C-alpha positions in Angstrom: 0.0 0.0 0.0 1.4 3.4 -1.0 1.1 6.3 1.4 2.2 9.9 0.5 2.3 13.1 2.5 2.4 16.8 1.6 2.1 19.9 3.8 -0.6 22.3 2.7 0.8 25.8 3.1 -0.6 28.8 1.1 1.1 28.0 -2.2 0.6 27.6 -5.9 1.7 24.9 -8.2 2.4 21.2 -7.6 2.4 19.9 -4.1 5.8 18.5 -3.0 4.7 15.0 -2.0 7.0 12.8 0.1 6.8 9.0 -0.2 6.1 7.4 3.2 5.4 3.9 2.1 6.0 2.8 -1.5 5.6 -1.0 -1.4 3.1 -3.6 -0.7 4.8 -5.5 2.1 2.1 -4.6 4.6 -1.1 -2.6 5.1 -0.9 0.9 6.4 -4.1 2.8 7.4 -4.0 6.4 8.4 -5.7 7.0 11.8 -5.0 10.5 12.9 -2.3 13.0 13.4 -1.2 15.7 15.8 0.8 18.2 13.7 3.5 16.2 11.9 3.2 13.2 14.2 1.0 10.7 12.3 -0.5 7.5 13.6 -1.1 4.5 11.3 -2.5 1.0 11.8 -0.4 -1.7 10.2 0.0 -5.4 10.1 3.7 -5.2 9.4 5.1 -8.2 11.4 1.8 -8.1 13.4 -1.0 -10.3 12.1 -3.4 -8.8 14.7 -2.2 -5.3 13.7 -0.5 -2.6 15.7 -0.4 1.2 15.9 2.7 3.1 14.9 3.6 6.8 14.9 5.8 8.5 12.3 7.1 12.0 12.6 6.7 13.6 9.1 8.9 16.5 10.0 11.9 14.3 9.3 11.0 12.9 5.9 14.7 11.9 5.2 14.4 9.5 8.2 11.1 7.9 7.3 12.1 4.2 7.7 10.6 1.3 9.5 13.2 1.9 12.2 11.8 5.4 12.8 8.3 4.2 13.4 7.4 4.0 17.1 5.0 1.3 18.1 2.0 2.2 20.4 1.1 -0.6 22.7 -2.2 0.6 24.2 -5.4 2.4 23.1 -5.3 6.1 23.0 -6.8 9.4 21.8 -4.7 12.0 20.0 -5.8 15.3 21.6 -9.2 16.2 20.3 -9.2 13.6 17.7 -10.9 10.1 17.7 -10.4 7.2 20.1 -8.4 4.2 19.0 -8.4 0.7 20.4 -5.7 -1.8 19.6 -5.6 -5.6 19.7 -3.2 -5.9 22.7 -5.7 -7.8 24.8 -8.4 -5.2 24.6 -11.9 -6.7 24.1 -14.2 -4.9 21.7 -17.0 -5.0 24.2 -14.9 -3.6 27.1 -16.7 -0.6 28.6 -13.5 1.2 29.6 -12.2 4.2 27.5 -8.5 5.1 27.5 -7.7 8.6 26.8 -4.6 10.6 26.2 -4.5 14.4 26.4 -7.9 15.0 24.7 -8.0 18.5 26.1 -4.9 19.8 28.0 -7.0 22.6 29.5 -10.0 20.6 30.7 -11.1 17.6 32.7 -13.9 16.2 30.5 -14.0 14.2 27.3 -17.1 13.2 25.3 -17.3 9.7 23.8 -20.0 8.4 21.4 -21.5 5.1 22.5 -23.9 2.6 20.9 -24.5 -1.2 20.9 -27.1 -3.6 19.7 -29.9 -2.2 21.8 -28.8 1.4 22.5 -29.0 4.3 20.0 -25.8 6.3 19.5 -25.4 9.0 22.2 -22.7 11.1 23.7 -21.5 10.3 27.2 -19.1 12.4 29.3 -15.9 11.1 30.9 -14.5 13.2 33.6 -11.4 13.3 35.8 -10.6 15.5 38.8 -7.4 16.7 37.4 -6.5 18.4 34.1 -4.8 16.3 31.4 -1.2 17.3 32.1 0.8 14.9 30.0 0.6 14.0 26.4 0.3 10.4 27.2 -1.9 10.0 30.3 -3.0 6.4 30.6 -6.2 6.9 32.7 -9.1 4.4 32.4 -12.5 6.0 32.4 -15.8 4.2 32.8 -18.4 5.9 30.7 -21.5 7.0 32.4 -24.6 4.9 32.0 -26.8 7.9 32.0 -28.9 8.7 28.9 -30.1 12.0 27.5 -33.8 12.3 28.2 -34.6 12.4 24.5 -33.1 8.9 23.9 -35.4 5.9 23.8 -34.8 3.7 26.8 -35.2 0.0 26.0 -35.2 -1.5 29.5 -37.0 -4.6 28.2 -34.1 -5.5 25.9 -30.7 -6.9 26.6 -27.6 -7.6 24.6 -25.8 -10.8 25.4 -22.3 -11.8 24.3 -22.1 -15.5 23.6 -18.7 -17.4 23.4 -18.9 -20.5 21.3 -16.6 -23.0 19.7 -13.0 -22.0 20.8 -10.5 -22.4 18.0 -6.7 -22.4 17.9 -6.6 -18.8 16.5 -9.5 -17.3 18.4 -13.1 -18.0 19.2 -16.3 -17.7 17.2 -18.1 -14.8 19.0 -21.7 -14.0 18.7 -23.8 -11.1 19.9 -27.5 -11.5 20.4 -30.2 -9.0 21.3 -33.4 -10.3 22.9 -36.0 -9.5 25.5 -35.0 -10.2 29.0 -36.1 -13.6 30.3 -38.0 -11.9 33.1 -40.1 -10.0 30.5 -41.7 -13.1 29.1 -39.2 -14.7 26.8 -38.6 -18.3 27.7 -35.7 -20.2 26.1 -38.1 -22.9 24.8 -37.1 -22.9 21.2 -40.3 -21.2 20.1 -39.0 -17.8 19.0 -38.1 -16.5 15.6 -34.4 -15.7 15.2 -32.6 -13.5 12.7 -29.0 -14.8 12.1 -26.8 -12.4 10.3 -23.3 -13.2 8.9 -20.5 -12.0 6.7 -17.1 -13.6 7.3 -14.8 -12.1 4.7 -12.4 -9.5 3.5 -10.9 -8.7 6.9 -14.1 -6.8 7.9 -15.1 -6.9 11.5 -18.8 -7.3 12.2 -19.6 -5.7 15.6 -22.9 -4.7 17.3 -24.6 -1.6 16.1 -28.0 0.0 16.7 -30.9 -0.8 14.2 -34.5 0.5 14.6 -35.8 -2.4 12.4 -34.1 -5.0 14.6 -35.4 -3.3 17.7 -39.0 -3.6 16.3 -38.4 -7.2 15.5 -37.2 -8.0 19.0 -39.6 -5.7 21.0 -42.8 -6.2 19.2 -42.5 -9.5 17.3 -40.8 -11.5 20.1 -37.7 -12.1 17.9 -34.0 -12.6 18.7 -31.1 -11.2 16.7 -27.8 -13.1 16.6 -24.6 -11.9 14.9 -21.7 -14.3 15.0 -18.1 -13.2 14.2 -16.9 -15.7 11.6 -13.5 -16.6 10.4 -12.6 -14.5 7.3 -13.5 -11.3 9.1 -11.1 -8.9 10.8 -12.1 -9.5 14.5 -8.9 -11.4 15.4 -6.5 -9.9 12.8 -4.9 -11.3 9.7 -4.6 -14.9 10.9 -8.3 -15.0 11.5 -8.9 -13.4 8.1 -6.8 -15.9 6.3 -8.5 -18.8 8.0 -11.6 -17.9 5.9 -9.9 -17.2 2.6 -9.2 -19.3 -0.5 -9.3 -23.0 0.3 -10.3 -22.2 3.8 -13.6 -20.6 2.8 -15.5 -23.7 4.1 -14.5 -22.6 7.6 -16.7 -19.6 7.3 -19.7 -21.7 6.3 -19.0 -24.1 9.2 -18.8 -21.3 11.7 -22.2 -19.9 10.6 -23.8 -23.4 10.7 -22.3 -24.0 14.2 -23.8 -20.8 15.4 -27.3 -22.0 14.2 -26.7 -25.4 15.9 -25.6 -23.7 19.2 -28.6 -21.3 19.2 -31.0 -24.2 18.6 -29.4 -26.4 21.2 -29.5 -23.6 23.8 -33.3 -23.3 23.1 -33.0 -19.7 21.9 -34.9 -20.9 18.8 -35.4 -23.9 16.6 -34.2 -24.6 13.0 -37.5 -24.0 11.4 -37.6 -20.5 13.0 -34.1 -19.4 12.0 -33.9 -16.9 9.2 -30.3 -16.4 7.9 -29.3 -13.2 6.0 -26.2 -11.8 4.5 -25.2 -9.5 1.6 -22.5 -9.6 -1.0 -19.9 -12.0 0.5 -22.5 -12.7 3.1 -24.9 -13.5 0.3 -22.5 -16.3 -0.8 -22.4 -17.4 2.8 -26.2 -17.7 3.0 -26.3 -19.5 -0.4 -23.7 -22.0 0.5 -25.2 -22.7 4.0 -28.8 -23.2 2.8 -27.6 -25.7 0.2 -25.1 -27.6 2.5 -27.4 -27.7 5.6 -31.0 -26.9 4.7 -32.0 -28.7 7.9 -30.6 -26.0 10.1 -32.7 -23.1 8.7 -36.3 -22.2 8.0 -35.7 -19.2 5.7 -32.7 -17.7 3.8 -32.3 -14.2 2.5 -29.2 -13.8 0.2 -28.7 -10.1 -0.7 -26.6 -9.1 -3.7 -24.7 -12.4 -3.5 -21.6 -13.6 -5.2 -22.9 -16.9 -6.7 -21.1 -17.6 -9.9 -17.7 -18.5 -8.4 -16.3 -19.4 -11.9 -17.0 -16.0 -13.6 -17.3 -13.5 -10.8 -13.9 -12.0 -11.6 -14.9 -11.1 -15.2 -17.6 -8.5 -14.3 -17.7 -5.1 -12.7 -15.4 -5.0 -9.6 -15.2 -8.8 -9.3 -11.5 -9.0 -10.1 -10.8 -7.4 -6.7 -12.5 -10.2 -4.9 -9.8 -12.7 -5.9 -7.9 -11.6 -2.8 -10.3 -13.7 -0.7 -11.7 -16.2 -3.2 -8.8 -16.9 -5.5 -8.9 -16.8 -9.2 -10.8 -19.4 -11.3 -8.2 -18.9 -13.9 -5.7 -20.6 -11.6 -6.0 -24.4 -11.5 -5.4 -24.7 -7.8 -8.0 -22.0 -7.0 -10.4 -23.5 -9.5 -10.4 -26.8 -7.6 -12.0 -25.3 -4.4 -14.1 -22.7 -6.3 -15.9 -25.4 -8.4 -17.2 -26.8 -5.1 -18.9 -23.5 -4.4 -20.1 -22.7 -7.9 
């Protein structure tokens, strides 16, 4: 991945770009900067990614040796919060801040989850932020603005299932609290959503339509994190690519089996859904294990696995699927076609 930098003073003519990264050895994603100190996320020698800082005021010294690794979550002054993979759970309620406001004692963080609409919460400390790197944990207030809908009858649960050598399949479900009338007797409709590809992390987010399904139709929402995604870094991603694509389908099917065994629902009441790469997932699973599901919604799916690379942006998907033009790749793609 190529990354280039140029200062933007009041000037005319061509910008004097400086090459920062000019190869494809690793991925570099710009996060934020404080002046000339830039922060990137990279998987260079770090399959679960890491954060590095590079000082662009010294372009002649921009080498991998000059990049300083950041080993904990942080905020760059008034910029955005960043969490890394060094043991930090994505559901952890703590927020780590670094000098968001050197003159004040309060920071504002946007929160949301599967059952809570996005809202701003205040984090406060008794002392001003004095140092550039203050490692202070803050527990965000559970208070809501009065104008935000309060869904006390709903709860979000985190389900750990099927431990693997490279991580665990993790599912998030939203449902009514058991005390509010939902019994785990297998009688409730369940919406199972999955993706599992292209290093994309699927995490809980608020949805009005899903809230209606849960609150007024007695439904349950389940979103498993499947191999092929980005939840556990590049190793997790590669475990769902190329000849390993069947792992993604297996994970999704295991999620359905688990939810049925635990009496959240029953096979005939499970609707599976996914789009694009998730559409392929749904198509494969409903054909491989039709006994596990009652309904399947495959949105904009990638179905023709022998010709997908010849149309529109399909050539870019060979990074996960492989190319049908290669004999080795063809052998596993024909099984999905």
